[in-house]
C-alpha positions as CSV (number, residue, x, y, z in Angstrom):
1,M,29.4,109.5,2.7
2,A,28.8,111.7,-0.4
3,K,28.1,115.4,0.0
4,Q,24.5,116.4,-0.8
5,S,24.0,119.8,-2.4
6,I,20.4,121.0,-2.3
7,I,19.3,124.1,-4.2
8,M,16.0,125.8,-4.9
9,E,15.6,126.8,-8.6
10,N,12.5,127.6,-10.7
11,G,10.2,126.6,-7.9
12,H,11.7,123.1,-7.6
13,L,14.2,121.6,-5.3
14,A,17.2,119.9,-6.8
15,V,19.4,117.4,-5.0
16,I,22.9,117.1,-6.5
17,A,24.8,114.1,-5.2
18,A,27.5,111.7,-6.4
19,T,24.8,109.6,-8.0
20,G,23.5,112.5,-10.1
21,R,21.0,115.3,-10.1
22,V,17.3,114.8,-9.0
23,H,14.6,117.4,-9.3
24,L,11.9,117.4,-6.6
25,L,8.7,119.3,-6.6
26,S,9.0,121.7,-3.7
27,T,5.6,121.0,-2.2
28,D,6.0,117.2,-2.4
29,Y,9.0,116.8,0.0
30,Y,9.9,117.5,3.6
31,A,12.9,117.0,5.8
32,K,13.1,115.5,9.3
33,T,15.8,114.4,11.6
34,I,16.3,110.7,12.3
35,E,18.5,108.5,14.5
36,D,18.7,111.1,17.3
37,G,19.4,113.9,15.0
38,E,22.6,112.3,13.6
39,F,21.0,112.1,10.1
40,I,18.6,114.1,8.0
41,E,16.0,112.4,5.8
42,I,14.2,114.1,2.9
43,S,11.2,112.2,1.7
44,S,7.8,112.5,0.0
45,I,5.0,114.0,2.0
46,N,2.6,111.6,0.2
47,N,4.6,108.5,1.1
48,D,4.7,107.8,-2.6
49,P,6.8,104.5,-3.0
50,R,8.1,105.8,-6.4
51,A,9.5,109.0,-4.8
52,K,13.2,109.3,-3.9
53,T,14.3,109.4,-0.3
54,F,17.6,110.9,0.7
55,K,19.4,110.2,4.0
56,F,22.6,112.1,4.9
57,K,24.5,113.8,7.7
58,P,24.3,117.6,8.1
59,E,28.1,117.9,7.8
60,H,27.7,116.4,4.3
61,S,25.2,119.0,3.0
62,T,24.7,122.4,1.6
63,L,21.3,124.1,1.1
64,N,21.3,127.0,-1.4
65,G,25.0,127.3,-1.0
66,V,25.0,127.4,2.9
67,A,27.1,124.7,4.5
68,Y,25.9,122.8,7.5
69,F,28.0,121.1,10.1
70,T,27.8,118.3,12.8
71,G,24.9,119.1,15.1
72,D,23.1,121.3,12.5
73,S,20.3,118.8,11.8
74,G,17.5,120.8,13.4
75,T,18.6,124.0,11.6
76,F,18.9,122.2,8.3
77,V,15.4,120.7,8.7
78,E,13.8,124.1,9.5
79,D,15.6,125.8,6.6
80,F,14.7,123.1,4.1
81,N,11.0,122.9,5.2
82,A,10.7,126.7,5.0
83,I,12.2,126.7,1.5
84,A,10.0,123.8,0.5
85,G,6.9,125.6,1.8
86,M,6.4,123.5,4.9
87,H,5.7,126.4,7.3
88,L,3.6,124.3,9.7
89,G,6.0,122.0,11.4
90,Y,6.4,118.5,10.2
91,N,2.9,117.7,9.2
92,T,2.8,115.1,6.4
93,K,-0.2,116.7,4.6
94,Y,-0.9,120.3,3.8
95,P,-4.0,121.7,5.5
96,E,-6.5,122.9,3.0
97,S,-8.8,125.3,4.9
98,L,-8.2,128.3,7.1
99,F,-10.6,129.1,9.9
100,S,-10.7,131.8,12.6
101,Q,-13.2,133.0,15.1
102,H,-13.6,135.2,18.2
103,I,-15.5,133.5,21.0
104,E,-17.0,135.2,24.0
105,L,-17.1,132.7,26.9
106,D,-19.7,132.1,29.6
107,T,-18.6,130.3,32.8
108,S,-21.5,127.9,32.6
109,V,-20.8,126.6,29.0
110,D,-17.8,124.9,27.6
111,E,-17.0,125.8,24.0
112,Q,-15.4,123.9,21.1
113,V,-12.8,126.1,19.5
114,V,-13.4,125.2,15.9
115,P,-16.4,126.0,13.6
116,A,-19.2,123.4,13.1
117,W,-18.1,122.7,9.5
118,I,-14.8,121.4,10.8
119,I,-16.3,119.5,13.7
120,T,-18.6,117.5,11.4
121,G,-15.7,115.9,9.5
122,H,-13.5,115.3,12.6
123,N,-10.6,116.9,10.7
124,G,-7.0,117.2,11.8
125,G,-4.9,120.3,11.7
126,Y,-3.4,123.1,13.7
127,V,-5.1,125.7,15.9
128,T,-3.7,128.7,17.9
129,I,-5.8,129.8,20.8
130,T,-5.1,133.3,22.2
131,A,-6.4,134.8,25.4
132,P,-6.3,138.6,24.9
133,G,-4.6,140.8,27.5
134,T,-8.0,142.3,28.3
135,N,-9.2,139.0,29.9
136,T,-9.4,139.0,33.7
137,G,-9.3,135.3,34.3
138,N,-7.7,132.2,32.9
139,I,-9.0,130.2,30.0
140,H,-8.8,126.4,30.5
141,V,-8.0,124.2,27.4
142,G,-8.8,120.5,27.2
143,E,-11.1,117.9,25.8
144,S,-14.9,117.8,26.2
145,D,-14.4,117.3,30.0
146,V,-12.4,120.6,30.3
147,S,-12.3,121.9,33.9
148,P,-10.4,124.3,36.1
149,D,-7.9,121.5,36.5
150,S,-7.1,121.5,32.7
151,Y,-4.3,123.6,31.1
152,A,-4.6,127.2,32.2
153,L,-4.1,129.8,29.5
154,E,-3.4,133.2,31.1
155,P,-4.4,136.5,29.7
156,D,-2.1,137.8,26.9
157,K,-0.9,134.2,26.2
158,S,-1.3,131.8,23.3
159,I,-1.0,128.0,22.7
160,T,-0.7,126.2,19.4
161,L,-1.8,122.6,19.0
162,E,-1.6,120.0,16.3
163,I,-4.1,117.3,16.5
164,S,-5.7,114.6,14.3
165,D,-9.3,115.7,15.3
166,L,-9.8,119.4,16.0
167,S,-13.2,118.8,17.4
168,L,-11.5,117.4,20.6
169,I,-10.3,120.9,21.7
170,W,-12.6,122.7,24.1
171,V,-12.2,125.8,26.3
172,Q,-13.7,127.0,29.5
173,S,-13.6,130.4,31.1
174,T,-13.2,131.2,34.8
175,T,-14.7,134.7,34.2
176,A,-17.9,135.5,32.3
177,G,-17.3,137.7,29.3
178,D,-13.6,136.7,28.8
179,V,-12.8,135.8,25.2
180,V,-10.5,133.7,23.0
181,D,-9.4,134.3,19.5
182,V,-8.9,131.2,17.4
183,I,-7.1,130.8,14.1
184,G,-6.1,127.5,12.5
185,V,-5.9,125.3,9.5
186,A,-7.6,122.0,8.8
187,K,-7.2,119.1,6.4
188,I,-10.7,118.7,4.9
């Protein structure tokens, strides 16, 4: 299998292989592991059929001059996606809007964690929910039927979720006056 040399230059990624040199827009490609981590695949985030796809083993690759070895697939993917600008996991579309809010909770009312303008469009994205250390009870995270049996977020803890419809995430407090801080990104 031919060695892949991948470099970042002038805001573009370049893949240099036995078949020649190909320039990739850094924001148009992402890496993922396939076949139980044995191979790495670099492909278009837009699933463009005209875009190049590269499949190779980590031991046959360098990224900005750093060599990778057998078993390094996960490290290569993280490094590639960081260089390419994919700081949000393996999402196939960049989120477009940032949101944040501070919500004071009442034990009698369940709350959606995203603002109304995101709920309306049933938009996907990421959200991090933080229960500050000043809380005295747990915050329960779930869908619209959130209850004390749902996931318990303890004070001074956070959870990050990726979901196709952010409006499905609700929280409930066991103690009146406890709060959650929410920050996330949504594809609008």
